[in-house]
C-alpha positions in Angstrom: -0.1 -0.1 0.1 0.9 3.5 -0.8 1.5 6.7 1.8 -2.4 7.0 0.5 -3.7 3.7 1.6 -4.5 2.4 -2.0 -2.7 -0.6 -3.6 0.2 1.1 -5.9 0.7 -0.4 -9.8 2.9 -3.4 -8.9 1.0 -4.6 -6.2 -2.6 -4.4 -8.1 -0.8 -7.0 -10.5 0.6 -9.2 -7.6 3.9 -8.3 -8.3 6.8 -8.4 -6.1 10.2 -6.9 -5.5 11.5 -10.3 -4.9 9.3 -11.5 -7.8 11.1 -9.1 -10.4 14.5 -9.6 -8.9 14.1 -13.4 -9.3 13.1 -13.2 -13.2 16.2 -10.8 -14.0 18.2 -13.0 -12.5 17.1 -16.2 -14.0 16.8 -13.9 -17.5 20.4 -12.8 -17.3 21.1 -16.2 -16.7 19.9 -17.4 -20.7 20.3 -13.3 -21.9 24.5 -13.8 -23.7 24.4 -10.0 -23.4 22.4 -6.6 -23.4 18.8 -8.8 -23.5 17.6 -8.3 -20.6 14.7 -5.1 -21.0 12.1 -3.9 -18.9 9.1 -4.8 -21.6 10.6 -8.5 -22.0 10.5 -8.7 -18.5 7.3 -8.0 -17.8 6.0 -9.6 -21.0 7.7 -12.6 -19.2 6.0 -12.1 -16.0 3.0 -11.0 -17.6 2.1 -7.9 -16.4 1.8 -4.0 -17.9 5.7 -2.8 -18.3 4.7 -0.1 -15.8 4.4 -2.5 -12.7 8.1 -3.5 -13.0 8.5 0.2 -13.4 6.2 0.2 -9.7 9.3 -1.3 -8.0 11.9 0.0 -9.9 12.6 3.3 -11.6 14.3 2.5 -14.4 16.0 -0.9 -15.9 19.6 0.4 -14.4 18.6 -0.4 -10.8 16.7 -3.1 -11.7 20.4 -4.5 -12.9 21.6 -3.2 -9.8 19.3 -4.7 -7.2 19.9 -8.4 -9.4 24.0 -7.7 -9.2 23.4 -7.1 -5.7 21.3 -9.9 -5.0 23.5 -12.4 -7.4 26.9 -11.3 -5.7 25.4 -11.1 -2.4 24.4 -14.8 -2.3 26.5 -16.8 -4.5 30.5 -16.0 -3.6 31.5 -17.5 -0.4 34.9 -17.5 0.6 37.3 -20.0 0.6 38.2 -22.6 3.5 41.3 -23.6 2.7 44.8 -24.3 4.7 46.6 -21.0 3.9 45.4 -17.4 2.5 46.5 -18.4 -1.2 44.3 -21.2 -1.5 41.5 -19.5 0.1 41.6 -16.1 -2.0 41.9 -18.7 -5.1 38.7 -20.5 -4.1 37.4 -16.9 -3.3 38.0 -15.9 -6.5 37.0 -18.3 -9.0 33.8 -18.3 -7.0 32.9 -14.9 -7.6 34.3 -15.3 -11.4 31.9 -18.3 -11.9 29.1 -15.8 -10.4 29.6 -13.1 -13.2 30.2 -16.1 -16.2 27.3 -17.5 -15.3 24.9 -14.2 -15.7 26.0 -12.2 -18.7 22.7 -10.2 -19.1 23.4 -8.3 -15.9 25.9 -6.0 -17.9 28.4 -6.2 -14.9 31.0 -3.8 -17.0 28.1 -1.7 -17.0 27.5 -1.4 -13.6 28.6 1.4 -11.3 29.4 -1.8 -8.4 31.0 0.2 -6.2 27.5 1.7 -4.5 26.1 -2.0 -4.3 25.8 -3.7 -0.7 26.9 -6.8 -1.9 30.6 -4.9 -3.4 31.2 -4.1 0.5 30.5 -7.6 1.8 32.3 -8.8 -1.4 35.6 -6.6 0.2 34.8 -8.0 4.0 35.5 -11.5 1.9 38.4 -10.8 0.4 39.9 -9.8 3.5 38.9 -12.9 5.3 40.5 -14.8 2.8 43.7 -12.7 2.9 43.7 -12.5 6.5 46.9 -14.6 7.2 48.7 -12.6 4.1 50.1 -9.9 6.2 48.6 -7.5 3.9 47.6 -3.9 5.2 43.4 -3.0 4.4 44.8 -0.5 1.6 46.0 -3.7 0.1 43.5 -5.6 1.0 40.8 -3.1 -0.5 43.2 -3.0 -3.8 43.2 -7.1 -3.9 39.4 -6.7 -3.6 39.0 -4.0 -6.7 41.4 -5.9 -8.6 40.2 -9.2 -7.9 36.0 -8.0 -9.3 37.8 -5.9 -12.4 39.3 -9.1 -13.3 36.4 -11.5 -12.7 34.1 -8.9 -14.6 36.6 -8.0 -17.9 37.3 -11.9 -17.7 34.3 -13.4 -16.9 32.5 -13.0 -20.3 31.7 -16.4 -20.4 32.6 -19.5 -19.3 34.4 -21.3 -21.4 37.9 -22.8 -21.6 40.0 -19.8 -23.1 38.2 -17.1 -20.7 38.9 -19.6 -17.7 42.4 -19.7 -19.1 42.9 -16.2 -19.1 41.4 -15.9 -15.8 43.4 -18.2 -14.5 46.7 -16.6 -15.3 45.7 -13.2 -14.5 44.6 -14.7 -11.3 47.8 -16.1 -10.7 49.7 -13.0 -11.5 47.5 -11.2 -8.6 48.5 -13.7 -5.9 52.1 -13.5 -6.8 51.7 -9.8 -6.9 50.3 -10.1 -3.5 52.8 -12.4 -1.9 55.2 -9.8 -2.7 53.6 -7.1 -1.3 53.2 -9.6 1.8 56.6 -10.5 1.4 57.8 -6.1 1.5 55.8 -6.0 4.4 57.1 -8.3 6.0 60.6 -7.0 5.4 60.1 -3.5 6.1 58.6 -4.5 9.8 61.9 -6.3 10.6 60.7 -9.7 10.4 63.2 -13.0 9.3 61.8 -14.9 6.4 63.1 -18.7 5.1 64.4 -18.4 1.5 
C-alpha cells in the first residue's frame, strides 16, 4: 500500500519486488549480452511494464538490484589451509557468478554503490587474513579481483577460464610480493 492507502500498480498486478528480481536473475543467465529489458521482463511476468517500473525506476536500478542479490548470495570465502588457496577459491567463485549471469551487464554497472560489494571486500579480507597485508592492500586486491572477474567473465568457456587463471596467478604473485615487502619493512625474518 502507498501513503494514500491504495495499492500501487505493481501491487495490483500481484507483483512483488522479490519476484521481479528473481525473474531478472533468471533472464540474466539466459541472456548472452544486453538482453534483459523491462518490456521483455514484463512480458515474461505477464504484467504491464509499468508494474515493473512501480518497483524500479528503470532498467539500471533493476539490474543493480539483481547484481547485488547475485553477488550477495553466491560468493563464499574459501576454507583452505592457507590464504592463497582461500583467495583462489573465492576468486573462482566470484568469476563463476559473473560468467553465469552475462545479462547483468557487469561492466556497465557502478558496482561500488552496491551493498554486496562492501561484503565482497569483507570476504576478500577474510580470505587474505593470514597474508600480512594492510587494509589498503586488501581493498586494492578486492577491486582488482572484481575487475578481473568482470573483464574476463564474459563466458565460462575454456579460453576465458585460462585467461582468468593466468591473471589470478599474477594477482596472487603480486600479493605475495607485497606481503613479503611488508614483512621485510617490519624487520621480520623469513626462510628463503
